[in-house]
C-alpha positions as CSV (number, residue, x, y, z in Angstrom):
1,X,0.0,0.0,0.0
2,X,1.3,3.5,-0.8
3,X,1.5,6.2,1.7
4,X,1.1,9.9,1.1
5,X,3.9,12.2,2.4
6,X,3.5,15.9,3.0
7,X,6.0,17.9,1.1
8,X,6.8,21.4,2.3
9,X,6.5,24.0,-0.4
10,X,8.0,27.3,0.0
11,X,5.7,30.3,-0.7
12,X,6.9,32.5,-3.6
13,X,6.8,36.1,-2.4
14,X,4.8,38.3,-4.7
15,X,4.9,41.5,-2.6
16,X,1.1,41.6,-2.7
17,X,-1.0,40.2,0.1
18,X,-2.7,37.0,-1.0
19,X,-6.2,38.5,-0.2
20,X,-5.6,41.5,-2.4
21,X,-4.1,39.3,-5.2
22,X,-7.1,37.0,-5.0
23,X,-9.5,40.0,-5.2
24,X,-7.7,41.4,-8.2
25,X,-7.8,38.0,-10.0
26,X,-11.5,37.7,-9.1
27,X,-12.1,41.2,-10.5
28,X,-10.3,40.4,-13.7
29,X,-12.6,37.4,-14.2
30,X,-15.6,39.6,-13.5
31,X,-14.3,42.2,-16.0
32,X,-14.1,39.5,-18.6
33,X,-17.6,38.3,-17.8
34,X,-19.2,41.8,-18.1
35,X,-17.1,42.6,-21.2
36,X,-18.5,39.4,-22.8
37,X,-22.0,40.5,-22.0
38,X,-21.5,44.0,-23.3
39,X,-19.8,42.7,-26.4
40,X,-22.6,40.3,-27.1
41,X,-25.1,43.1,-26.7
42,X,-23.2,45.4,-29.1
43,X,-22.8,42.5,-31.7
44,X,-26.6,41.7,-31.4
45,X,-27.5,45.4,-31.8
46,X,-25.2,46.0,-34.8
47,X,-26.3,42.8,-36.5
48,X,-30.0,43.4,-36.0
49,X,-31.4,45.5,-38.9
50,X,-34.4,46.5,-36.9
51,X,-33.2,46.7,-33.4
52,X,-36.3,46.9,-31.1
53,X,-34.9,49.2,-28.4
54,X,-36.7,50.1,-25.2
55,X,-39.6,51.9,-27.0
56,X,-39.9,54.5,-24.3
57,X,-40.1,52.0,-21.4
58,X,-36.8,53.0,-19.8
59,X,-36.7,55.8,-17.3
60,X,-33.6,57.9,-17.9
61,X,-34.3,60.0,-14.7
62,X,-34.3,56.8,-12.6
63,X,-31.2,55.5,-14.3
64,X,-29.5,58.8,-13.7
65,X,-30.5,58.8,-10.0
66,X,-29.1,55.2,-9.8
67,X,-25.8,56.4,-11.4
68,X,-25.6,59.3,-8.9
69,X,-26.3,56.8,-6.0
70,X,-23.5,54.5,-7.0
71,X,-21.0,57.4,-7.6
72,X,-21.8,58.7,-4.1
73,X,-21.4,55.2,-2.7
74,X,-17.9,55.1,-4.2
75,X,-17.1,58.2,-2.3
76,X,-18.6,56.8,1.0
77,X,-16.5,53.6,0.7
78,X,-13.4,55.7,0.3
79,X,-14.3,57.8,3.3
80,X,-14.9,54.6,5.3
81,X,-11.4,53.3,4.3
82,X,-9.8,56.7,5.2
83,X,-11.5,56.8,8.6
84,X,-10.5,53.2,9.4
85,X,-6.9,54.0,8.4
86,X,-7.0,57.0,10.7
87,X,-8.2,54.8,13.6
88,X,-11.7,56.4,13.6
89,X,-13.6,53.1,13.7
90,X,-17.0,54.7,14.5
91,X,-16.7,57.0,11.5
92,X,-15.6,54.1,9.3
93,X,-18.7,52.2,10.4
94,X,-20.9,55.2,9.6
95,X,-19.5,55.6,6.1
96,X,-19.8,51.9,5.5
97,X,-23.4,52.0,6.5
98,X,-23.9,54.9,4.1
99,X,-22.3,52.8,1.3
100,X,-24.7,49.9,2.0
101,X,-27.6,52.3,2.3
102,X,-26.9,53.8,-1.1
103,X,-26.5,50.4,-2.6
104,X,-29.8,49.4,-1.1
105,X,-31.5,52.5,-2.6
106,X,-30.0,51.5,-6.0
107,X,-31.6,48.1,-5.7
108,X,-34.9,49.6,-4.6
109,X,-35.0,51.8,-7.6
110,X,-34.0,48.9,-9.8
111,X,-36.9,46.9,-8.3
112,X,-39.3,49.8,-9.1
113,X,-38.0,49.8,-12.7
114,X,-38.5,46.1,-13.0
115,X,-42.0,46.3,-11.5
116,X,-42.9,49.0,-14.1
117,X,-41.7,46.7,-16.9
118,X,-43.6,43.7,-15.6
119,X,-46.8,45.7,-15.2
120,X,-46.5,46.6,-18.9
121,X,-45.9,42.9,-19.7
122,X,-42.3,43.6,-20.6
123,X,-40.3,40.4,-19.9
124,X,-36.9,39.0,-20.9
125,X,-38.8,37.1,-23.6
126,X,-40.4,40.3,-25.1
127,X,-37.5,40.8,-27.6
128,X,-33.8,40.7,-27.8
129,X,-33.3,44.2,-26.3
130,X,-35.2,43.2,-23.1
131,X,-33.4,39.9,-22.9
132,X,-30.1,41.8,-22.9
133,X,-31.4,44.5,-20.5
134,X,-32.7,42.1,-17.9
135,X,-29.6,39.9,-18.2
136,X,-27.1,42.7,-17.8
137,X,-29.0,44.8,-15.2
138,X,-30.1,41.7,-13.3
139,X,-26.6,40.3,-13.0
140,X,-25.3,43.8,-12.1
141,X,-28.0,44.0,-9.3
142,X,-26.8,40.6,-8.0
143,X,-23.3,42.0,-7.8
144,X,-24.5,45.0,-5.9
145,X,-26.4,42.7,-3.5
146,X,-23.2,40.7,-3.1
147,X,-21.2,43.9,-2.3
148,X,-23.8,44.9,0.3
149,X,-23.6,41.4,1.9
150,X,-19.7,41.5,1.9
151,X,-19.7,45.0,3.4
152,X,-22.3,43.9,6.0
153,X,-19.8,41.1,7.0
154,X,-17.0,43.7,7.2
155,X,-19.2,45.9,9.4
156,X,-19.8,42.9,11.7
157,X,-16.0,42.5,11.9
158,X,-15.6,46.1,13.1
159,X,-17.8,45.3,16.1
160,X,-15.1,43.0,17.5
161,X,-12.0,45.1,17.9
162,X,-9.7,42.1,18.6
163,X,-10.8,40.5,15.4
164,X,-10.8,43.8,13.4
165,X,-7.1,44.2,13.9
166,X,-6.5,41.0,11.9
167,X,-9.2,41.7,9.3
168,X,-9.1,45.4,8.7
169,X,-7.6,44.7,5.2
170,X,-11.0,43.3,4.1
171,X,-12.4,46.9,4.0
172,X,-9.9,47.7,1.2
173,X,-11.0,44.5,-0.6
174,X,-14.6,45.4,-0.2
175,X,-13.8,48.9,-1.6
176,X,-12.1,47.4,-4.6
177,X,-15.2,45.2,-5.3
178,X,-17.5,48.1,-4.7
179,X,-15.7,50.4,-7.2
180,X,-15.8,47.6,-9.7
181,X,-19.6,47.3,-9.4
182,X,-19.8,51.1,-9.8
183,X,-17.7,51.1,-12.9
184,X,-19.8,48.4,-14.5
185,X,-22.9,50.5,-14.0
186,X,-21.1,53.5,-15.6
187,X,-20.8,51.4,-18.7
188,X,-24.3,49.9,-18.6
189,X,-26.2,53.1,-18.0
190,X,-25.3,54.9,-21.2
191,X,-25.2,51.7,-23.2
192,X,-28.8,50.7,-22.2
193,X,-30.5,53.9,-21.3
194,X,-28.9,56.6,-23.5
195,X,-27.7,54.8,-26.7
196,X,-30.6,52.5,-27.2
């Protein structure tokens, strides 16, 4: 019978903390994912001689408000990180709560938009535009929700100072993810709302 033996493997120093490297690799995969979605949308739109478009069923004011909310939330996450680095944990919590609140408002407005579409019998199966719209905005909304959940977990860590000392770097990782979610929306908003 053969026996397994443990072999010590020396870690290769990268100069980048493993959590940060992992987050960047994850974000690169997410960029590829959303790039593929956006590219598919553009190819479909350019290849469709009579592109259906939203036919007046998209609210540019609501999309603009959502854009403003996410831009503000990028500011609040930066303020949270700055406060945490300065040792002002209470302030960091407050800005983190503001970030999550702005994200929740974004999702609330998205829910209102979806509800309006459904009440007009506009579904992903209505036409190719609405299939793309619901796929891209729905997946983006799931990413916003994921960011809120991650930031909620970070907030819980700040409540335990002994643990927070070891996990404070997660706030930076949450900030990286949150900025990614905001940047994706900055591409989706004009593509779907303004150029359709």
